[in-house]
C-alpha positions in Angstrom: 119.1 25.8 -6.0 119.5 22.1 -5.0 117.8 20.3 -2.2 119.5 17.0 -1.3 117.8 14.5 0.9 120.4 11.9 -0.2 121.1 9.7 -3.2 123.9 9.2 -5.8 122.4 10.4 -9.1 123.2 8.6 -12.3 124.1 10.9 -15.1 121.3 12.1 -17.4 123.0 13.0 -20.7 121.1 15.4 -23.0 123.8 16.3 -25.5 127.5 15.6 -25.0 129.8 18.1 -26.6 133.5 17.3 -26.8 135.8 20.0 -25.8 139.6 20.6 -26.3 141.2 22.5 -23.4 143.7 25.4 -23.5 145.8 26.4 -20.5 145.5 30.1 -21.0 143.0 32.7 -22.2 139.3 33.1 -22.2 137.0 30.1 -23.0 135.3 30.5 -26.2 133.3 27.5 -27.5 132.8 27.1 -31.2 130.2 24.7 -32.4 131.0 23.8 -36.0 128.0 21.5 -36.5 124.6 22.7 -37.5 122.6 23.7 -34.4 119.4 24.5 -36.3 117.7 21.5 -34.8 118.4 23.0 -31.3 117.3 26.5 -32.2 114.2 25.5 -34.1 112.9 23.1 -31.5 114.0 25.0 -28.3 116.1 22.1 -27.3 118.8 22.2 -24.6 122.6 22.0 -25.3 125.3 20.9 -22.8 129.0 21.1 -22.8 131.6 19.4 -20.7 134.4 21.6 -19.5 136.4 22.7 -16.5 135.4 25.9 -14.7 137.6 28.2 -12.6 136.6 29.1 -9.1 135.0 32.4 -10.2 132.7 30.6 -12.7 132.0 27.8 -10.2 130.9 30.4 -7.7 128.8 32.1 -10.3 127.1 28.8 -11.0 126.4 28.3 -7.3 124.8 31.8 -7.2 122.7 31.4 -10.3 124.9 33.8 -12.3 126.6 31.5 -14.8 125.9 32.4 -18.4 127.0 32.0 -22.0 127.3 34.9 -24.4 126.7 34.4 -28.1 129.6 35.8 -30.1 128.3 34.8 -33.5 126.3 38.0 -34.1 122.9 36.2 -33.9 122.2 37.5 -30.4 120.9 40.9 -31.6 120.2 42.2 -28.1 123.5 40.9 -26.8 121.8 39.3 -23.8 123.5 36.8 -21.5 121.9 33.4 -21.7 121.4 31.6 -18.4 123.4 28.4 -17.9 123.2 25.8 -15.2 125.5 22.9 -14.1 124.2 19.4 -14.1 126.0 18.6 -10.9 128.6 21.1 -9.4 131.9 19.4 -8.5 134.8 21.7 -7.7 138.0 20.8 -9.4 136.5 18.5 -11.9 135.0 18.8 -15.3 131.3 19.8 -15.2 128.5 19.8 -17.7 127.1 23.2 -18.5 123.5 23.3 -19.8 121.8 26.1 -21.6 118.9 26.5 -24.0 119.9 27.0 -27.6 119.9 30.7 -28.5 120.0 33.0 -31.5 119.5 32.1 -35.2 121.2 29.8 -37.7 124.8 30.4 -38.8 127.7 28.3 -40.1 129.6 28.7 -36.8 128.2 29.4 -33.4 130.6 31.0 -30.9 129.8 31.2 -27.2 131.8 32.6 -24.3 131.4 31.3 -20.8 130.9 34.2 -18.4 129.0 35.4 -15.3 126.3 38.0 -14.9 126.5 40.6 -12.2 123.2 39.6 -10.7 121.6 36.2 -10.3 119.2 35.0 -13.0 115.6 34.2 -11.9 115.1 30.6 -10.9 112.2 30.0 -13.2 112.2 26.2 -13.1 111.3 25.0 -9.6 110.7 21.6 -8.1 109.4 20.9 -4.6 108.1 18.2 -2.4 104.7 18.7 -0.8 105.2 18.4 3.0 101.8 16.8 3.4 101.6 14.3 0.6 105.3 13.8 -0.2 104.5 14.2 -3.9 106.9 16.2 -6.2 105.6 19.2 -8.1 107.3 20.9 -11.0 106.6 24.5 -11.9 107.7 27.2 -14.4 107.2 30.7 -13.1 104.7 29.3 -10.5 102.7 27.6 -13.3 102.2 23.8 -12.7 104.0 21.6 -15.2 103.7 18.1 -13.8 103.5 16.0 -10.6 105.7 13.0 -9.9 103.9 10.8 -7.5 106.7 9.4 -5.3 104.4 8.4 -2.4 101.3 6.2 -2.5 98.2 7.6 -4.3 94.8 6.2 -3.2 91.6 6.5 -5.3 90.4 9.3 -3.0 93.6 11.4 -3.5 93.9 11.2 -7.3 94.2 14.5 -9.1 91.2 14.6 -11.4 89.4 17.1 -13.6 86.6 19.0 -11.8 83.4 16.8 -12.0 85.2 13.6 -12.9 83.5 10.7 -11.1 85.4 9.1 -8.2 84.9 5.4 -7.5 86.0 4.9 -3.9 86.9 1.4 -2.8 86.9 0.0 0.8 90.3 -0.7 2.2 90.5 -3.9 4.3 94.3 -4.0 4.8 97.5 -2.6 3.6 96.9 -1.7 0.0 94.1 -4.3 -0.2 90.6 -3.5 -1.4 87.3 -5.2 -1.6 86.4 -4.3 -5.2 85.0 -5.7 -8.4 88.4 -5.1 -9.9 91.6 -6.7 -8.5 93.5 -3.9 -10.3 92.1 -1.1 -8.2 95.2 -0.9 -6.1 97.1 2.2 -4.7 100.2 3.1 -6.7 103.3 5.3 -6.7 106.3 6.1 -8.9 104.7 7.7 -11.9 103.9 11.1 -13.5 100.3 12.5 -13.2 99.1 15.1 -13.9 101.1 16.2 -16.9 99.8 19.6 -18.0 99.8 21.2 -21.5 101.2 24.6 -22.2 97.8 26.2 -21.5 97.3 24.4 -18.2 95.1 21.6 -19.6 95.4 18.2 -18.0 96.9 15.7 -20.5 97.2 12.5 -18.5 94.6 10.4 -16.6 95.0 8.4 -13.4 92.8 5.6 -11.9 90.1 5.7 -14.7 86.7 4.2 -14.1 86.0 0.9 -15.9 88.3 -2.1 -16.5 91.7 -0.4 -16.2 91.9 1.3 -12.8 95.6 0.4 -12.7 96.4 2.9 -15.6 98.2 5.8 -14.1 99.4 8.7 -16.3 103.0 8.1 -17.5 104.5 5.1 -15.8 107.3 2.6 -16.5 106.3 -1.0 -15.7 106.1 -4.5 -17.1 103.2 -6.9 -17.1 105.5 -9.9 -16.8 108.2 -10.0 -14.2 109.5 -13.4 -13.5 111.9 -14.5 -10.7 113.3 -17.9 -11.7 110.5 -20.2 -12.8 108.3 -20.2 -9.7 107.4 -16.5 -9.1 105.6 -14.4 -11.6 104.3 -10.9 -10.9 102.9 -7.9 -12.7 104.2 -4.5 -11.6 102.2 -2.9 -14.5 98.8 -4.0 -13.2 99.9 -3.9 -9.5 99.9 -7.6 -8.8 102.4 -9.1 -6.4 105.2 -6.6 -7.3 105.1 -2.9 -6.2 107.5 0.0 -6.6 108.1 1.4 -3.1 109.9 4.7 -2.3 113.1 4.4 -0.3 113.1 8.1 0.7 116.3 8.7 -1.2 115.5 11.7 -3.4 117.3 14.7 -4.8 115.5 17.9 -6.1 117.2 20.5 -8.2 115.7 23.9 -9.2 117.4 26.4 -11.5 117.6 28.9 -14.2 117.6 26.3 -17.0 115.9 23.2 -15.7 114.3 21.5 -12.7 115.0 17.9 -11.9 114.1 15.1 -9.5 116.2 12.0 -9.0 114.3 9.4 -7.0 115.0 5.9 -5.8 112.4 3.1 -5.5 112.7 -0.6 -4.8 110.6 -3.2 -6.4 109.2 -5.4 -3.7 107.8 -8.9 -4.0 104.5 -8.9 -2.0 106.2 -6.3 0.3 108.6 -8.9 1.6 111.6 -9.3 -0.8 113.5 -6.6 -2.5 114.1 -7.7 -6.1 115.0 -4.5 -8.2 116.5 -1.1 -7.3 115.1 1.6 -9.5 116.5 5.1 -10.1 114.3 7.5 -12.1 115.4 11.0 -13.2 112.9 13.5 -14.6 114.3 16.8 -15.9 112.0 19.6 -17.1 112.9 22.6 -19.2 111.0 25.9 -19.8 108.5 26.1 -22.6 110.1 27.5 -25.8 108.9 27.8 -29.4 105.5 26.3 -28.4 107.0 23.2 -26.9 108.2 22.0 -23.5 110.9 19.3 -23.3 110.9 16.7 -20.4 113.7 14.1 -20.2 113.1 10.8 -18.5 115.7 8.2 -17.6 115.1 5.0 -15.8 117.8 2.7 -14.4 117.0 -0.8 -13.1 119.5 -2.8 -11.0 118.7 -6.5 -10.1 118.9 -7.3 -6.4 118.1 -11.0 -7.0 119.0 -13.7 -9.5 117.1 -14.9 -12.6 114.9 -11.9 -13.1 113.3 -11.2 -16.5 110.9 -8.6 -17.8 108.6 -8.8 -20.8 105.6 -7.2 -22.4 102.1 -8.9 -22.0 102.5 -12.4 -23.4 105.8 -11.1 -24.8 104.0 -9.6 -27.8 102.0 -6.5 -26.8 102.3 -3.7 -24.2 104.8 -2.9 -21.5 107.7 -0.5 -20.9 107.1 3.2 -20.9 103.3 3.4 -20.6 101.1 6.5 -21.3 97.4 6.8 -20.3 96.2 10.1 -21.7 93.0 12.0 -21.2 90.6 11.4 -24.1 90.5 14.7 -26.1 88.2 15.8 -28.8 89.5 15.0 -32.3 92.0 12.6 -31.0 94.8 11.8 -33.4 97.5 9.1 -32.7 100.5 8.7 -35.0 103.9 7.2 -34.9 107.0 7.1 -37.1 110.0 4.8 -37.4 112.5 4.8 -40.2 113.1 1.6 -42.2 115.6 -0.8 -40.6 119.1 0.0 -41.7 118.4 3.7 -42.2 120.9 6.3 -41.0 119.8 7.9 -38.9 117.1 5.6 -37.7 114.5 7.9 -36.1 111.5 6.9 -34.0 108.8 9.0 -32.4 105.1 9.1 -31.7 102.5 11.9 -31.2 99.2 12.0 -29.4 97.1 15.1 -29.9 93.6 16.6 -29.8 91.6 19.3 -28.0 91.8 18.7 -24.2 89.3 20.0 -21.7 90.4 23.4 -20.5 92.0 24.4 -23.8 90.0 25.5 -26.9 93.0 24.8 -29.1 94.6 21.4 -29.9 97.7 20.3 -28.1 99.5 17.1 -27.5 102.5 15.0 -26.4 105.3 13.6 -28.5 107.5 10.7 -27.3 111.0 10.4 -28.7 113.1 7.2 -28.2 116.8 7.6 -27.7 118.9 5.5 -30.0 121.1 4.3 -27.2 118.3 2.3 -25.6 118.8 -1.5 -25.8 117.0 -3.1 -28.7 116.3 0.3 -30.2 113.8 1.2 -31.6 111.0 -0.2 -29.5 107.9 -1.2 -31.4 104.9 1.2 -31.2 101.6 0.0 -29.7 98.4 2.0 -29.8 95.0 1.6 -28.2 92.9 4.5 -29.4 89.9 3.5 -27.2 92.2 3.9 -24.2 93.9 7.2 -25.4 97.1 5.3 -25.5 100.3 5.0 -27.6 103.6 3.8 -26.3 107.1 2.6 -27.3 107.4 -1.0 -26.0 110.4 -2.8 -24.5 111.7 -5.4 -24.8 111.4 -6.8 -28.4 108.3 -8.8 -29.1 108.8 -12.5 -28.4 111.6 -12.0 -25.9 112.2 -11.7 -22.2 114.9 -9.2 -21.1 117.2 -10.4 -18.2 117.9 -8.0 -15.4 121.4 -9.0 -14.1 123.2 -8.1 -11.0 125.9 -5.5 -11.7 124.6 -4.8 -15.2 121.8 -2.2 -14.9 119.2 -1.6 -17.6 119.0 2.1 -18.6 116.3 3.6 -20.8 116.1 7.2 -22.0 113.0 9.0 -23.4 112.2 12.6 -24.3 108.6 13.8 -23.8 107.7 16.9 -25.8 104.6 18.7 -24.8 103.4 20.9 -27.6 100.8 23.4 -28.7 98.8 22.7 -31.9 98.1 19.5 -33.7 100.6 16.9 -35.0 104.0 18.5 -35.6 105.1 18.4 -39.2 107.7 15.8 -40.2 110.6 18.1 -40.6 110.1 19.6 -37.1 109.7 16.1 -35.7 113.0 15.0 -37.3 114.8 18.0 -35.8 113.4 17.2 -32.4 114.7 13.6 -32.7 118.1 14.9 -34.1 118.6 17.3 -31.2 117.9 14.6 -28.6 120.0 11.9 -30.3 123.0 14.1 -31.4 125.6 12.8 -29.0 128.8 14.5 -30.4 129.3 18.1 -31.5 133.0 19.1 -31.7 134.0 22.2 -29.7 137.2 24.0 -29.7 138.8 26.2 -27.1 141.2 29.0 -28.0 142.8 32.0 -26.4 142.1 35.0 -28.7 138.4 35.2 -29.4 136.9 37.8 -31.7 134.9 40.0 -29.3 
């Protein structure tokens, strides 16, 4: 089910599978590459193909499926599939969770079930607050705060202290901290697989601008005369335009939302599109894909980390768990493949067992891989962007696009082999597929 309020969505690519078409016969997809990384990590696969009218109709009705012909699907179950964006008469991307077990060849047939699959991944917009809530089988997964959040409306743990500031004007407060400013355009709360709250918003102390998972830069310059800080909510703010698209389905739920960066709420300087896609929990992990697109609306805009040598980019302020453990990995320069991921884990309130959040960088990001920065006292680890010592120009007509995968997991730090497979599944951009007319049933 898709709810469209309006906006053109830029493509969010998870795994692009090349396909060769055949004019007659049934469609059978053969994946000749090892799909163990997808199976072992519960990662999504997608294939680009053309669908006939019957399959397009099945997709609209939630009946689109793939059937595993390789012999690994012991119960011969149909596997739900979902289109990224239905467009009649054109090639579409079919998305499904990796099924079955390992084999040298994986054969799948596109088909339709008689009855609709259950829409287990749901996303909705709260009519009162305007915030976006993701759920799996009615269990909360995360909230994307599209509208302004004030200190009195932050989602907190029961009993967490609330420091309320006195508002004297639009988003202006009399407070000991100039950073205690209302905010929007970020993820909080993010929940673990047992319902524990993983992220923190508006913490007491010296960092009230910290806000769950947010994408922002401490140094935003317009020419040489104007300098702002969208990270710490100074002079530049992300404001929602109201252009938002919500997609619920059998395989994933997604929000695509537009914001505009405003200079002191007067001048529009950057148009931002953010896409958050959430998949069901599988094999003790949940995958969340995040893409950010920035289009300059003014000339001579640059972004940088703090003093060009520390934090900025995709920022994560976590709850402080017991037995906190922060780790990160990056292959040596010149390695093939060149992998990069981090992990933050511990025992969070509300869950007696350890859990955590892994962040995977996509190797298509500019200046990949971004350096890792950690602040253990702030429950913080992040991939930074841009490169230390540089400023990245945002140019008209040449958008900046960044992709990240968030992996919520049960248990402590994932072992290195599993982490490598998670990275491989996310960054595997080409798997050959062949279409032929006489499949082995």
